[in-house]
C-alpha positions as CSV (number, residue, x, y, z in Angstrom):
1,M,5.3,26.0,10.9
2,S,3.8,26.6,7.5
3,T,1.3,29.4,6.9
4,P,-2.1,28.4,5.7
5,A,-1.5,29.8,2.2
6,A,1.6,27.7,2.1
7,S,-0.2,24.7,3.3
8,N,-2.7,25.0,0.6
9,A,0.2,25.7,-1.9
10,H,1.4,22.3,-0.8
11,S,-2.0,20.3,-0.8
12,T,-2.6,21.8,-4.8
13,K,1.0,20.5,-5.4
14,Y,0.6,17.1,-4.5
15,A,-3.4,17.1,-5.9
16,E,-1.8,17.8,-9.2
17,R,1.1,15.4,-9.1
18,F,-0.9,12.1,-9.6
19,R,-3.9,13.5,-11.3
20,G,-5.5,14.1,-8.4
21,F,-4.7,10.5,-6.8
22,L,-3.3,9.9,-3.2
23,P,-0.8,7.0,-3.4
24,V,-1.0,4.4,-0.8
25,V,1.2,1.2,-0.7
26,V,-0.9,-1.6,0.9
27,D,-0.3,-5.3,1.4
28,V,-2.1,-8.1,2.2
29,E,-1.5,-11.7,3.5
30,T,-4.3,-14.3,2.3
31,G,-5.1,-17.9,2.6
32,G,-4.7,-18.5,-1.1
33,F,-4.9,-16.7,-4.4
34,D,-8.8,-16.3,-4.9
35,N,-10.0,-13.4,-3.7
36,E,-13.7,-14.3,-3.5
37,R,-13.1,-17.7,-1.7
38,D,-9.7,-17.3,0.3
39,A,-9.4,-15.7,3.8
40,L,-8.1,-12.2,4.5
41,L,-5.5,-12.6,7.2
42,E,-3.2,-9.7,7.5
43,I,-3.5,-5.7,6.1
44,A,-1.2,-3.1,6.3
45,A,-1.1,0.3,4.5
46,S,1.2,3.2,4.2
47,V,0.3,6.8,2.9
48,V,2.7,8.1,0.7
49,R,3.1,12.0,1.7
50,M,4.9,14.7,0.0
51,D,7.5,17.4,1.3
52,E,7.8,20.8,0.5
53,N,10.1,20.2,-2.4
54,G,8.1,17.6,-4.0
55,N,9.8,14.5,-2.8
56,V,7.2,11.6,-1.7
57,H,8.2,9.9,1.6
58,P,6.2,6.9,3.5
59,D,4.0,7.5,6.3
60,K,3.9,5.1,9.3
61,V,2.4,1.7,8.3
62,V,-1.2,1.1,10.0
63,S,-1.9,-2.7,10.1
64,T,-4.2,-5.8,11.6
65,H,-4.8,-9.0,11.6
66,V,-7.8,-10.0,10.1
67,V,-10.4,-12.7,11.2
68,P,-11.2,-14.9,8.1
69,F,-15.0,-14.3,6.8
70,P,-17.4,-17.2,7.6
71,G,-16.8,-20.3,5.2
72,A,-13.1,-18.6,4.0
73,N,-10.8,-21.0,2.5
74,I,-7.6,-21.3,4.3
75,D,-4.8,-23.2,2.2
76,P,-2.0,-24.9,4.5
77,R,0.5,-24.1,1.7
78,A,-0.3,-20.3,1.9
79,L,0.1,-20.5,5.6
80,E,3.9,-22.3,5.1
81,I,4.5,-19.3,3.3
82,T,3.3,-16.5,5.6
83,G,4.1,-18.2,8.8
84,I,0.6,-17.1,9.9
85,D,-1.5,-19.1,12.6
86,P,-5.2,-18.1,12.2
87,T,-6.0,-19.8,15.6
88,H,-3.0,-18.1,17.5
89,P,-4.7,-17.0,20.9
90,F,-2.8,-13.6,20.8
91,R,-3.1,-12.7,17.3
92,A,-5.5,-10.1,18.2
93,A,-7.2,-10.4,14.9
94,V,-10.6,-8.2,13.9
95,E,-13.3,-8.7,11.9
96,E,-13.1,-7.4,8.0
97,R,-15.3,-4.2,8.8
98,E,-13.4,-3.2,11.5
99,A,-10.1,-3.7,9.6
100,L,-11.2,-1.5,7.0
101,D,-12.3,1.2,9.3
102,L,-9.0,0.9,10.9
103,I,-6.9,1.2,7.5
104,F,-9.1,3.8,5.9
105,R,-9.2,6.5,8.7
106,P,-5.9,7.9,8.1
107,I,-6.2,7.6,4.3
108,R,-9.6,9.9,4.4
109,R,-7.6,12.2,6.5
110,A,-4.8,12.4,4.1
111,L,-7.2,12.8,1.0
112,R,-8.9,15.9,2.8
113,E,-5.2,17.3,3.7
114,Y,-3.4,17.2,0.2
115,E,-7.0,17.8,-1.5
116,C,-7.3,14.4,-3.4
117,S,-10.1,13.0,-4.9
118,R,-9.2,9.2,-4.5
119,A,-6.6,7.2,-3.1
120,V,-4.7,4.7,-5.3
121,L,-3.4,1.4,-4.4
122,V,0.6,1.0,-4.8
123,G,1.3,-2.6,-4.4
124,H,3.9,-5.4,-5.3
125,N,1.9,-7.0,-8.2
126,A,-0.8,-4.7,-7.3
127,S,-3.7,-6.5,-8.8
128,F,-3.6,-9.4,-6.1
129,D,-3.8,-7.1,-3.1
130,L,-6.4,-4.5,-4.8
131,G,-8.5,-8.0,-5.6
132,F,-8.4,-8.9,-2.2
133,L,-9.4,-5.6,-0.7
134,N,-12.2,-5.0,-3.1
135,A,-13.4,-8.5,-2.3
136,A,-13.6,-7.6,1.4
137,I,-15.1,-4.5,0.8
138,R,-17.9,-6.0,-1.2
139,R,-18.3,-8.6,1.8
140,V,-19.0,-6.0,4.3
141,G,-21.1,-3.6,2.1
142,Y,-18.9,-0.9,2.3
143,K,-20.6,2.1,0.5
144,R,-17.7,4.7,0.4
145,S,-14.1,3.0,-0.4
146,P,-11.3,5.8,-0.5
147,F,-9.7,3.7,-3.0
148,H,-10.0,4.0,-6.8
149,L,-12.1,0.8,-8.0
150,F,-9.4,-0.4,-10.4
151,S,-6.3,1.9,-11.2
152,C,-3.3,0.9,-9.2
153,F,0.7,1.5,-9.3
154,D,2.8,-1.8,-9.3
155,T,5.8,-1.8,-8.3
156,A,7.0,-5.0,-10.2
157,T,6.4,-2.8,-13.2
158,L,8.1,0.1,-11.7
159,G,11.1,-2.1,-10.5
160,G,11.2,-3.6,-13.8
161,L,11.5,-0.4,-15.3
162,A,13.9,1.2,-13.2
163,Y,16.1,-1.6,-11.9
164,G,15.5,-4.3,-14.3
165,Q,14.1,-6.4,-11.2
166,T,10.5,-7.4,-11.0
167,V,10.8,-9.7,-7.7
168,L,10.3,-7.5,-4.3
169,S,13.4,-8.7,-2.6
170,R,15.7,-8.0,-5.8
171,A,14.0,-4.5,-6.8
172,V,14.4,-3.3,-2.9
173,Q,18.0,-4.2,-2.9
174,A,18.9,-2.8,-6.3
175,A,17.3,0.4,-4.9
176,G,19.6,0.7,-2.1
177,F,17.5,-0.8,0.8
178,E,18.2,-3.6,2.9
179,W,15.8,-7.2,3.0
180,N,15.4,-9.3,5.7
181,E,14.3,-12.8,4.4
182,A,13.0,-13.7,7.8
183,E,10.6,-11.0,8.1
184,A,9.3,-10.9,4.6
185,H,6.0,-12.2,3.8
186,S,4.2,-10.3,6.7
187,A,2.0,-7.4,5.7
188,V,3.8,-5.1,7.5
189,Y,7.2,-5.7,6.5
190,D,6.2,-6.2,2.6
191,A,4.2,-2.8,3.0
192,E,7.4,-1.1,4.5
193,R,9.9,-2.0,1.6
194,T,7.3,-1.6,-0.9
195,A,6.8,1.9,0.1
196,L,10.4,2.5,0.2
197,L,11.0,1.1,-3.1
198,F,7.9,3.2,-4.6
199,C,9.1,6.4,-3.3
200,E,12.6,6.0,-4.4
201,I,11.6,5.3,-7.9
202,V,9.5,8.3,-8.1
203,N,12.0,10.6,-6.2
204,R,14.7,9.1,-8.6
205,W,12.4,10.2,-11.8
206,K,11.8,13.8,-10.1
207,T,15.4,14.0,-10.1
208,M,16.2,13.0,-13.4
209,S,13.4,15.4,-14.9
210,D,14.3,18.2,-13.0
211,A,17.9,17.8,-14.5
212,C,16.5,17.4,-17.8
213,R,14.8,20.8,-17.4
214,A,17.5,22.5,-16.1
215,S,20.2,21.7,-18.9
């Protein structure tokens, strides 16, 4: 068991790693590409944690199905890709406000634990996920989002840098992880794979930097 002093040192170390930001992987599934008009249908998030050696790893994914907001557009072509049936009786979807509360709860706890100032969204083509997240926040009048309004980490860019691959499935496999196409395009699975990819790249960079400093 770590002592309070060791725990505080751990927190300070993480708070300094990303300029006070806490990386949180987010994936959304939607009814289209327009974050103001199209429905948010699923959201999943995984806090990126750090161990005592400075290596990062993904926490468990928190997720929920979401009830389309009143008047939301849902493009049938989007549903063909995701396989989501918004009318399924066992979908157990919640309203957007409840969905945000659920997703934000563990993020707020981690912000306090690691003494970070703000969460920063990690996503594959992250501006898409951040746009839908911010639109939902505006719709429900959320006053204190834990996320930075516009900063994000994009694994499409990082995957291109580290492995020469910008497509999520190819980048994940290039990083040495399995990819199951049958499970893809669900918020939970894509968030899990994106989190593994992000952590692998960050840890790989740390290993290379440590080796350079030691040489």
